[in-house]
ZAMARGU-4260 file (C-alpha; in steps of 0.2 Angstrom, whole numbers, plus 5000, padded with zeros to 4 digits):
<rodrens>
0) 4884/5085/4996 | 4872/5097/4991 | 4858/5105/5005 | 4843/5101/5011 | 4831/5113/5003
5) 4816/5117/5013 | 4800/5123/5007 | 4792/5138/5017 | 4776/5146/5013 | 4774/5164/5006
10) 4767/5172/5024 | 4781/5166/5032 | 4796/5173/5018 | 4788/5190/5018 | 4788/5190/5037
15) 4806/5185/5035 | 4811/5198/5023 | 4800/5213/5033 | 4814/5208/5048 | 4828/5206/5037
20) 4824/5223/5028 | 4839/5225/5016 | 4842/5237/5003 | 4845/5226/4985 | 4859/5232/4976
25) 4859/5234/4957 | 4861/5217/4952 | 4849/5209/4961 | 4834/5224/4957 | 4840/5221/4940
30) 4838/5199/4939 | 4819/5202/4948 | 4814/5213/4934 | 4821/5203/4918 | 4813/5186/4929
35) 4794/5199/4929 | 4797/5200/4912 | 4801/5182/4908 | 4782/5179/4917 | 4775/5189/4910
40) 4781/5186/4891 | 4774/5169/4899 | 4757/5171/4904 | 4753/5182/4887 | 4759/5167/4873
45) 4752/5155/4887 | 4734/5163/4883 | 4724/5155/4867 | 4715/5167/4859 | 4703/5153/4850
50) 4698/5150/4865 | 4697/5166/4873 | 4684/5171/4859 | 4675/5154/4860 | 4669/5159/4879
55) 4665/5177/4872 | 4654/5171/4858 | 4647/5159/4874 | 4641/5173/4881 | 4623/5182/4879
60) 4630/5201/4881 | 4642/5196/4870 | 4631/5188/4856 | 4621/5202/4857 | 4633/5215/4850
65) 4641/5204/4838 | 4622/5204/4829 | 4622/5224/4831 | 4638/5226/4823 | 4635/5212/4811
70) 4619/5222/4809 | 4630/5236/4803 | 4642/5228/4795 | 4656/5226/4803 | 4667/5212/4805
75) 4667/5205/4824 | 4683/5196/4824 | 4691/5213/4819 | 4684/5221/4832 | 4689/5210/4848
80) 4708/5214/4841 | 4705/5233/4843 | 4714/5242/4857 | 4705/5253/4871 | 4699/5266/4862
85) 4692/5256/4850 | 4681/5246/4862 | 4676/5263/4869 | 4670/5269/4854 | 4660/5252/4855
90) 4650/5254/4866 | 4646/5271/4859 | 4640/5267/4843 | 4627/5255/4852 | 4618/5273/4857
95) 4618/5281/4842 | 4608/5277/4825 | 4608/5281/4808 | 4618/5296/4802 | 4629/5298/4817
100) 4633/5281/4818 | 4641/5280/4802 | 4649/5296/4803 | 4657/5286/4818 | 4664/5272/4810
105) 4671/5280/4795 | 4681/5291/4807 | 4685/5274/4818 | 4696/5265/4799 | 4702/5280/4793
110) 4711/5280/4811 | 4716/5262/4809 | 4723/5265/4792 | 4736/5280/4797 | 4739/5266/4815
115) 4744/5252/4802 | 4754/5261/4790 | 4765/5267/4801 | 4769/5252/4811 | 4770/5241/4798
120) 4788/5244/4794 | 4795/5251/4810 | 4787/5231/4817 | 4795/5223/4801 | 4814/5233/4808
125) 4813/5227/4822 | 4809/5206/4816 | 4823/5209/4805 | 4836/5214/4818 | 4830/5200/4830
130) 4832/5186/4817 | 4850/5193/4812 | 4854/5195/4830 | 4850/5176/4834 | 4859/5172/4818
135) 4875/5182/4824 | 4875/5173/4843 | 4873/5155/4835 | 4889/5157/4823 | 4898/5162/4835
140) 4894/5149/4851 | 4898/5139/4837 | 4917/5147/4830 | 4921/5150/4850 | 4936/5139/4856
145) 4940/5137/4875 | 4959/5134/4881 | 4961/5117/4891 | 4978/5115/4902 | 4985/5098/4899
150) 4996/5086/4908 | 5013/5094/4912 | 5029/5084/4905 | 5048/5084/4912 | 5060/5089/4900
155) 5079/5080/4901 | 5085/5094/4908 | 5073/5093/4924 | 5062/5106/4918 | 5041/5106/4922
160) 5036/5113/4901 | 5016/5120/4905 | 5005/5114/4889 | 4988/5119/4885 | 4977/5117/4866
165) 4961/5124/4861 | 4943/5116/4863 | 4926/5116/4854 | 4915/5129/4866 | 4903/5118/4877
170) 4890/5128/4884 | 4884/5123/4904 | 4874/5110/4907 | 4857/5115/4906 | 4847/5117/4924
175) 4832/5106/4931 | 4816/5114/4936 | 4810/5104/4950 | 4794/5119/4955 | 4787/5121/4941
180) 4772/5128/4950 | 4785/5139/4960 | 4792/5145/4944 | 4773/5151/4940 | 4769/5159/4955
185) 4770/5179/4954 | 4781/5180/4970 | 4799/5184/4971 | 4804/5167/4978 | 4819/5161/4970
190) 4818/5145/4958 | 4822/5131/4966 | 4835/5121/4953 | 4850/5108/4953 | 4864/5107/4942
195) 4869/5090/4933 | 4886/5082/4938 | 4896/5081/4923 | 4900/5064/4929 | 4883/5055/4933
200) 4881/5048/4914 | 4896/5039/4919 | 4896/5036/4938 | 4876/5029/4934 | 4883/5018/4920
205) 4869/5030/4906 | 4880/5019/4890 | 4875/5004/4897 | 4857/5006/4904 | 4855/5014/4884
210) 4864/4997/4875 | 4850/4984/4870 | 4856/4967/4870 | 4854/4959/4855 | 4853/4939/4854
215) 4860/4931/4839 | 4873/4918/4838 | 4892/4924/4842 | 4908/4916/4841 | 4920/4914/4855
220) 4932/4926/4847 | 4916/4939/4849 | 4913/4934/4868 | 4933/4940/4871 | 4930/4954/4861
225) 4915/4957/4869 | 4924/4957/4885 | 4938/4967/4881 | 4928/4981/4877 | 4921/4978/4894
230) 4936/4979/4905 | 4943/4994/4896 | 4925/5003/4895 | 4921/4997/4918 | 4940/5003/4917
235) 4937/5023/4911 | 4923/5022/4922 | 4931/5018/4936 | 4946/5030/4933 | 4933/5044/4932
240) 4923/5041/4948 | 4939/5039/4957 | 4946/5055/4951 | 4931/5062/4954 | 4933/5056/4973
245) 4949/5062/4977 | 4947/5079/4969 | 4931/5083/4983 | 4927/5070/4990 | 4915/5080/5004
250) 4903/5084/4988 | 4908/5065/4978 | 4902/5053/4994 | 4889/5046/4984 | 4901/5038/4970
255) 4906/5023/4982 | 4889/5016/4979 | 4896/5014/4962 | 4912/5007/4966 | 4903/4994/4977
260) 4891/4990/4964 | 4905/4980/4955 | 4915/4972/4969 | 4897/4962/4969 | 4896/4946/4959
265) 4877/4952/4950 | 4877/4972/4950 | 4861/4975/4957 | 4858/4992/4945 | 4861/4983/4927
270) 4855/4965/4934 | 4872/4960/4926 | 4887/4949/4929 | 4900/4958/4936 | 4918/4953/4928
275) 4931/4945/4937 | 4944/4956/4933 | 4930/4972/4937 | 4927/4967/4954 | 4945/4965/4958
280) 4949/4983/4950 | 4936/4992/4961 | 4942/4983/4977 | 4961/4989/4973 | 4954/5007/4967
285) 4940/5007/4986 | 4957/5003/4996 | 4971/5019/4985 | 4957/5030/4988 | 4952/5028/5006
290) 4970/5027/5009 | 4972/5042/4999 | 4958/5053/5011 | 4958/5045/5028 | 4964/5054/5040
295) 4978/5049/5052 | 4967/5050/5070 | 4954/5041/5077 | 4936/5048/5069 | 4925/5053/5087
300) 4908/5051/5088 | 4900/5071/5091 | 4882/5074/5094 | 4876/5086/5083 | 4859/5088/5089
305) 4865/5093/5107 | 4880/5102/5104 | 4882/5119/5095 | 4894/5118/5081 | 4902/5132/5069
310) 4899/5129/5052 | 4915/5125/5045 | 4915/5111/5060 | 4899/5105/5056 | 4902/5101/5038
315) 4920/5092/5044 | 4909/5081/5057 | 4897/5079/5044 | 4907/5072/5031 | 4919/5064/5043
320) 4904/5052/5049 | 4900/5047/5032 | 4916/5042/5026 | 4916/5033/5045 | 4902/5024/5035
325) 4907/5019/5019 | 4923/5013/5024 | 4915/5002/5037 | 4903/4993/5023 | 4920/4994/5012
330) 4925/4979/5025 | 4909/4970/5028 | 4911/4969/5008 | 4928/4962/5009 | 4923/4955/5027
335) 4914/4943/5014 | 4922/4938/5002 | 4934/4931/5012 | 4922/4923/5021 | 4918/4908/5008
340) 4937/4903/5007 | 4940/4904/5026 | 4925/4899/5034 | 4914/4882/5033 | 4904/4880/5019
345) 4912/4894/5006 | 4910/4892/4989 | 4929/4891/4986 | 4933/4889/4968 | 4949/4896/4962
350) 4938/4912/4957 | 4934/4914/4974 | 4953/4911/4981 | 4959/4924/4967 | 4948/4937/4974
355) 4951/4935/4989 | 4969/4934/4989 | 4965/4950/4983 | 4955/4957/4997 | 4966/4950/5012
360) 4981/4961/5002 | 4967/4977/5001 | 4966/4976/5020 | 4985/4972/5024 | 4989/4989/5015
365) 4974/4998/5023 | 4981/4992/5041 | 4999/4997/5036 | 4995/5014/5029 | 4983/5020/5043
370) 4987/5008/5062 | 4977/5020/5071 | 4960/5025/5064 | 4943/5017/5068 | 4938/4998/5062
375) 4954/4994/5064 | 4956/4984/5074 | 4942/4972/5066 | 4956/4973/5054 | 4969/4965/5063
380) 4957/4952/5072 | 4950/4947/5052 | 4968/4945/5045 | 4974/4936/5062 | 4963/4920/5055
385) 4967/4923/5040 | 4986/4919/5046 | 4981/4902/5051 | 4972/4900/5032 | 4974/4883/5019
390) 4981/4897/5004 | 5001/4901/5005 | 5001/4919/4997 | 4986/4926/5009 | 4997/4918/5024
395) 5014/4927/5018 | 5005/4942/5014 | 4999/4942/5031 | 5015/4938/5040 | 5024/4950/5031
400) 5012/4965/5036 | 5013/4959/5054 | 5030/4961/5051 | 5029/4981/5043 | 5015/4983/5058
405) 5027/4977/5072 | 5043/4987/5066 | 5033/5006/5061 | 5022/5005/5076 | 5027/5019/5088
410) 5014/5018/5100 | 5011/4999/5102 | 4995/4998/5104 | 4992/4987/5086 | 5007/4975/5092
415) 5000/4970/5107 | 4981/4968/5100 | 4989/4958/5085 | 4998/4948/5100 | 4985/4945/5110
420) 4972/4941/5097 | 4988/4928/5089 | 4988/4921/5107 | 4971/4918/5109 | 4972/4911/5091
425) 4986/4897/5096 | 4979/4894/5112 | 4961/4889/5104 | 4968/4876/5089 | 4977/4868/5102
430) 4995/4873/5094 | 4987/4866/5077 | 4992/4880/5069 | 5006/4885/5052 | 5022/4889/5055
435) 5018/4908/5049 | 5007/4910/5064 | 5022/4911/5075 | 5037/4917/5060 | 5029/4931/5060
440) 5032/4938/5081 | 5053/4937/5073 | 5048/4955/5069 | 5043/4964/5083 | 5058/4977/5091
445) 5061/4969/5106 | 5079/4975/5113 | 5081/4982/5131 | 5063/4974/5141 | 5070/4970/5158
450) 5056/4958/5166 | 5063/4957/5180 | 5058/4976/5182 | 5043/4973/5195 | 5054/4966/5211
455) 5066/4979/5207 | 5051/4993/5208 | 5046/4982/5224 | 5064/4983/5232 | 5064/5004/5227
460) 5046/5005/5234 | 5052/4997/5253 | 5068/5011/5251 | 5054/5024/5249 | 5044/5017/5263
465) 5059/5021/5275 | 5065/5035/5268 | 5047/5040/5271 | 5050/5037/5288 | 5064/5049/5288
470) 5057/5060/5281 | 5044/5060/5295 | 5057/5064/5307 | 5063/5080/5298 | 5060/5099/5305
475) 5048/5109/5298 | 5060/5118/5289 | 5067/5103/5281 | 5053/5096/5276 | 5046/5111/5267
480) 5060/5110/5259 | 5057/5093/5254 | 5040/5096/5247 | 5047/5111/5236 | 5064/5099/5230
485) 5049/5084/5224 | 5040/5096/5214 | 5050/5102/5204 | 5057/5084/5200 | 5041/5080/5195
490) 5039/5095/5181 | 5055/5089/5176 | 5049/5071/5175 | 5034/5078/5163 | 5045/5090/5153
495) 5056/5073/5148 | 5041/5064/5145 | 5043/5052/5156 | 5026/5045/5159 | 5026/5041/5141
500) 5041/5030/5141 | 5034/5020/5156 | 5017/5018/5148 | 5028/5012/5132 | 5038/5000/5140
505) 5026/4996/5151 | 5018/4988/5134 | 5033/4982/5127 | 5036/4971/5145 | 5017/4963/5143
510) 5021/4958/5123 | 5036/4949/5128 | 5028/4942/5144 | 5014/4935/5128 | 5027/4931/5116
515) 5037/4920/5129 | 5019/4911/5135 | 5015/4909/5119 | 5033/4900/5115 | 5035/4891/5132
520) 5015/4880/5129 | 5022/4874/5115 | 5038/4867/5122 | 5031/4859/5137 | 5015/4854/5129
525) 5019/4849/5111 | 5037/4847/5109 | 5034/4838/5090 | 5024/4851/5085 | 5027/4856/5068
530) 5032/4874/5074 | 5046/4868/5087 | 5058/4874/5074 | 5049/4892/5071 | 5049/4893/5090
535) 5066/4889/5095 | 5070/4901/5082 | 5063/4916/5093 | 5069/4908/5107 | 5087/4911/5100
540) 5079/4929/5093 | 5074/4936/5111 | 5085/4924/5123 | 5092/4941/5131 | 5078/4944/5137
545) 5072/4929/5145 | 5066/4931/5164 | 5081/4927/5175 | 5069/4913/5183 | 5066/4905/5169
550) 5081/4900/5164 | 5085/4881/5172 | 5071/4876/5167 | 5071/4880/5150 | 5089/4875/5147
555) 5084/4859/5153 | 5067/4854/5142 | 5079/4862/5126 | 5093/4850/5132 | 5080/4835/5133
560) 5073/4838/5117 | 5090/4837/5109 | 5092/4823/5117 | 5077/4811/5114 | 5070/4819/5097
565) 5082/4808/5085 | 5071/4814/5068 | 5075/4832/5074 | 5083/4841/5060 | 5100/4852/5061
570) 5090/4870/5061 | 5082/4864/5076 | 5095/4859/5084 | 5107/4874/5082 | 5093/4887/5086
575) 5093/4877/5103 | 5114/4878/5105 | 5111/4894/5102 | 5096/4901/5111 | 5106/4890/5128
580) 5120/4900/5126 | 5113/4916/5121 | 5106/4914/5139 | 5124/4908/5146 | 5132/4924/5138
585) 5120/4933/5149 | 5110/4933/5167 | 5113/4915/5166 | 5132/4917/5170 | 5127/4914/5187
590) 5120/4897/5185 | 5128/4884/5189 | 5127/4873/5174 | 5141/4863/5161 | 5137/4868/5145
595) 5149/4853/5136 | 5134/4843/5130 | 5129/4858/5122 | 5148/4863/5113 | 5147/4843/5109
600) 5131/4846/5099 | 5135/4862/5090 | 5153/4853/5086 | 5145/4838/5077 | 5131/4852/5068
605) 5146/4866/5062 | 5147/4854/5044 | 5128/4852/5040 | 5128/4867/5031 | 5135/4868/5011
610) 5135/4878/4994 | 5115/4873/4992 | 5099/4875/4998 | 5104/4877/5013 | 5117/4889/5015
615) 5108/4905/5021 | 5106/4893/5037 | 5126/4901/5040 | 5119/4914/5050 | 5116/4905/5064
620) 5129/4895/5066 | 5138/4912/5065 | 5127/4923/5079 | 5131/4903/5086 | 5151/4905/5085
625) 5151/4922/5094 | 5146/4918/5109 | 5156/4901/5110 | 5175/4909/5102 | 5171/4926/5105
630) 5161/4928/5124 | 5164/4913/5133 | 5183/4910/5124 | 5188/4913/5144 | 5177/4897/5150
635) 5185/4885/5135 | 5200/4875/5135 | 5213/4877/5124 | 5211/4858/5115 | 5191/4865/5112
640) 5194/4881/5106 | 5208/4872/5093 | 5195/4859/5088 | 5180/4871/5083 | 5196/4882/5073
645) 5200/4869/5063 | 5180/4859/5058 | 5177/4879/5055 | 5188/4880/5043 | 5188/4864/5034
650) 5170/4870/5035 | 5174/4884/5025 | 5178/4871/5009 | 5162/4867/5004 | 5153/4885/5006
655) 5150/4902/4994 | 5165/4914/4994 | 5153/4925/5005 | 5152/4912/5018 | 5170/4907/5016
660) 5175/4925/5020 | 5164/4926/5035 | 5171/4913/5041 | 5189/4921/5037 | 5182/4934/5047
665) 5179/4925/5064 | 5193/4917/5064 | 5205/4933/5060 | 5194/4939/5076 | 5200/4925/5086
670) 5218/4925/5084 | 5217/4943/5088 | 5209/4939/5103 | 5222/4923/5110 | 5236/4920/5107
675) 5236/4898/5108 | 5230/4897/5089 | 5245/4900/5084 | 5253/4882/5085 | 5240/4882/5072
680) 5249/4890/5060 | 5264/4878/5064 | 5268/4862/5050 | 5277/4852/5063 | 5267/4842/5068
685) 5276/4832/5085 | 5269/4848/5095 | 5253/4839/5101 | 5251/4822/5106 | 5245/4810/5099
690) 5233/4811/5082 | 5219/4821/5074 | 5205/4812/5070 | 5193/4823/5061 | 5177/4812/5063
695) 5178/4810/5081 | 5160/4822/5086 | 5170/4826/5106 | 5178/4843/5103 | 5191/4839/5120
700) 5196/4824/5113 | 5199/4823/5093 | 5218/4831/5096 | 5216/4849/5087 | 5232/4852/5092
705) 5242/4839/5080 | 5239/4847/5063 | 5240/4863/5055 | 5227/4873/5044 | 5232/4865/5031
710) 5217/4873/5021 | 5224/4889/5022 | 5235/4884/5007 | 5221/4880/4994 | 5209/4896/5001
715) 5228/4906/4993 | 5220/4900/4977 | 5203/4905/4981 | 5191/4912/4964 | 5187/4926/4974
720) 5200/4939/4975 | 5197/4944/4992 | 5194/4925/4999 | 5216/4923/4994 | 5219/4938/5002
725) 5210/4936/5020 | 5219/4918/5019 | 5236/4925/5015 | 5231/4935/5029 | 5229/4926/5044
730) 5242/4912/5037 | 5256/4927/5038 | 5250/4929/5059 | 5235/4942/5060 | 5249/4956/5054
735) 5243/4972/5060 | 5253/4980/5046 | 5266/4975/5029 | 5268/4957/5021 | 5250/4949/5022
740) 5238/4966/5032 | 5222/4967/5026 | 5216/4985/5019 | 5205/4996/5031 | 5191/4995/5019
745) 5189/4974/5022 | 5197/4973/5040 | 5187/4984/5051 | 5169/4972/5043 | 5164/4958/5054
750) 5161/4943/5050 | 5142/4946/5047 | 5145/4960/5036 | 5156/4953/5026 | 5145/4938/5024
755) 5131/4950/5019 | 5141/4964/5008 | 5147/4947/4997 | 5133/4939/4995 | 5129/4937/4976
760) 5113/4928/4976 | 5108/4946/4965 | 5121/4941/4954 | 5128/4956/4958 | 5149/4949/4961
765) 5159/4958/4973 | 5171/4967/4968 | 5166/4967/4950 | 5175/4957/4938 | 5185/4968/4925
770) 5181/4965/4906 | 5195/4956/4896 | 5207/4968/4887 | 5208/4971/4868 | 5220/4958/4857
775) 5222/4948/4843 | 5223/4930/4849 | 5240/4921/4850 | 5238/4909/4834 | 5248/4893/4840
780) 5260/4880/4826 | 5249/4862/4826 | 5260/4847/4826 | 5256/4831/4817 | 5252/4818/4822
785) 5257/4799/4814 | 5248/4783/4818 | 5259/4773/4808 | 5278/4779/4815 | 5287/4771/4799
790) 5274/4785/4789 | 5284/4798/4796 | 5299/4793/4788 | 5293/4790/4772 | 5284/4807/4772
795) 5299/4818/4776 | 5309/4811/4761 | 5292/4818/4751 | 5295/4834/4758 | 5315/4834/4752
800) 5312/4828/4736 | 5302/4845/4732 | 5287/4841/4725 | 5279/4853/4736 | 5272/4869/4728
805) 5267/4883/4735 | 5244/4887/4734 | 5235/4900/4728 | 5233/4912/4742 | 5256/4907/4742
810) 5252/4902/4765 | 5247/4885/4759 | 5259/4871/4752 | 5252/4858/4738 | 5259/4842/4736
815) 5258/4831/4720 | 5255/4814/4727 | 5251/4805/4710 | 5267/4810/4701 | 5278/4803/4715
820) 5268/4789/4717 | 5276/4786/4694
</rodrens>
């Protein structure tokens, strides 16, 4: 940004220079002398000799003089070109007559001829030297080369190789003269000049403005070619503008306007419609520029008129204010683009939808890159509304953006703001929202949050009050000692940043309250909503931080959903059961609740997952099994525990190898924790009472003790080597060492780690499949098949008679049937 120039009067300038009294250097004096010589030469060249002579002729006195000289036989035009001495002689000639005047004119002609003869050779020589110097200078400029640095190259060895090249010399850009009157002034004021930017012709799109449209009949191919050429031209133009902005954004802030013009539907400068590809490129380019040049902090408003700032600080404040204005203008442009598809009455065409998708993605990138800058809350508020739009691509982009913000937000300010806006949106829409509005909350990093902290603080306050009463009854010396100790403790808390931790914990508690407000509102008011599955998944994820006061009511609501809603899917049922068991495994152990009905629901839905589209849902069963079989194993009967083991191993036959490994890992862990399951490895069915009924939904009465884990024999011949090894390990009774023991790297993995590490959805088999050994295939000798059994005897006789001969390759046999028939 150039500095603003103010014109002052010559009087003020002279007074300023007089008060300054700084001696000029030799270079400054030389520059002033050159300027004075230039001004003098321009004045001499600018005078018109013929107009001066015309004015002299108009003068009466000059007319008389010309008449006298003409009467004497002299040329008046020559007399005007004489020097000062000739002019003086002309004045004397008016007072002389006769012979004196003739003698004077003769002397004058001799002196003039002598001067002309002396000056002509020197003048011609000087003119030749000047012409030669000018031609030599022009030749040097044409042959002059300058070195330009090229982009470096990285070799295969990792070394950076710099490159240079020689290009033709280009003189500096010319200067724009602002005030011609100031240059003609005799004062020593400097001329106001302004350098032209080398990128101005590209930024202002001079090429498009100079190109005149040619109206003629063109084909579709010509249109496509012209469109591609326009896109390439605008790509080059956008690249030049962006590189200038990134190089020095303080001086190139005006270049943003050229990019904003390309974002509009019609370019206001050229009055032509912008191509859709060019509009997308402009939006993405401006986004990348702001991601690079925006600061990480929040810019404050500084009144430069009321405060005195240093020059560096003033420049920084001016740049930040200009950057903030450009950022605000860009966000307004993006809001206008998204409003066409999000508001009623908007123009919803495929082109506007694609452009709005690009705008939403750019706002998501800005929110992730700079979550604490100005106007970022406006971006988050707009994205929350776009989270409930009718376009899946936009909802997915915003959902992923919010998850990233939740995971990276250390201050929790933006997280709290987004959760509040989502709560307001769901409440306004009366729970009629898309699933992404709920699933984005799964990205919250909520671990150790105690919602009962308020009650604990009240109890702590009562204790402190009683402690205060005791301190009042102490002596003066003891109270003084307590006071010093309190000050030391306060300083220690400040050094440990306890206040920041408390503020952060308070924000996290408020976020959790807001999230459970959303969940409980949907469960209470609209249990048949389309977002019920996401609500139950969220409850299962955050059940460990639910307040103890809501446990009994929440369990009743979930039980009612499981019993009454017959159209509920297996996924929702598994989430309900998982939530209930997470509650009962934590602080809910103090509740007097019989979970036998939830065991039945879980046992019934364990076989719903298979090696198909829903194979990823097996992770829900794994998490629930950790709560049921590991944490609550002591609260389960032997019959129920055996039934779960038998059904789990039966379901493993329908899963992929990573699901089967996770199942065997859970069974191995349960075998290690209890010795009750050893009866399932015995094939003697007379041990238990009754007969095993695998179709019975009640695990308590299916008589699982009367059966054995026959599935291990099938899994011992599985196609995956790790599954085979794991099945043999369990069949041997889970030994720690010896025959059937597992390697250490497999034995230490949990069921969740087995499910993740051996996943082959990315077309990677673990362990890698070895290459087949190179070798010649073994050819087996074939046998003859006879349709008629009597022909076999006839064929044997013919072969014995010797009518067989070897072929040309001595490896085939030829039989002469014709001679045999004769």
